[in-house]
N, C-alpha and C positions, 0 to 999 in steps of 0.2 A: 317716558316709559320705553318707547321704542329704541331710544339711544342706549339705554342700559341693556336691553336684550341684545342689541347688535354688538355692544362692547363685550358682553358675556360670551356670545357666540364666537367673536373674534379671539377672545382669550382662550376659549376652549379649543378652537381650531388651531391656534398657535401651539397649545399644549400637545394636541394630538400630533402635529407635525414634528415637534421636538421628540416625542416618544418614538414615532415611526423612524425618524432619522437615527436616533440612538440604537434602536433595534437593528436597523439596516447596517450600521457600522459594526455592531457586535457580530452579526451573521457573516458579513464580509470578512472580518478578522478570523472568525472560526473556520470559514471555508479556506482562507489562505493557509492557516495552520494545518488543516487536513491535507491540502494539496502538497505542502512541504513535507509532511510526514509520509505521504504516499511516495513521493519522489525519493526520500531517504530510504524507505523500505525497499523499493525496487532496486535502488543502487546497492544496498546491502546484499540483497539476494543475488544480484548479478555478480558482485565480488565473491560471494560464497561459491557460486557455481564455477566461476572462472578459476578460483583457487583450487577447487577439487579437480578441475580439468588439468591444471598445470601439475598438480601433485601426482596425478595418475600417469604422467609421462607424455605419451603421444595422444592422449585424449581417449584412450580405450578404457572402458570401465575396469577397475582393478578387481572386482569381485565377479567371478564367472557365474554364469547361469547354472543352477543346480543340476538340471538335466544334462547339460553339456559336460559338466565336471564328472558326473557318474559315467557317462559313455566314454570319455577320454581315459578315465582310470581303468575301465574294463578293457579297453583296447590295449593300453600299455601293459596290463597284467597278462593278457593273452599273448602278447608279443614276447614278454620276458620269460614266460613259462615254457 
């Protein structure tokens, strides 16, 4: 009877090890995919920002601040009037 109990525990322990190993493989694979996705996302954002900088010319933002635009238009109107 003790041999059967030992064999059953051995089989159950082996089964648990197999399940744990499979779960570990799945988690590692998922983490690798997430890491790759994060790198791709960062690379894409970097390219997007760099392309906007290059399209703006010298890196200056192409859309002026609303407060600065109003004051520069007022000054130019005053000078031309």
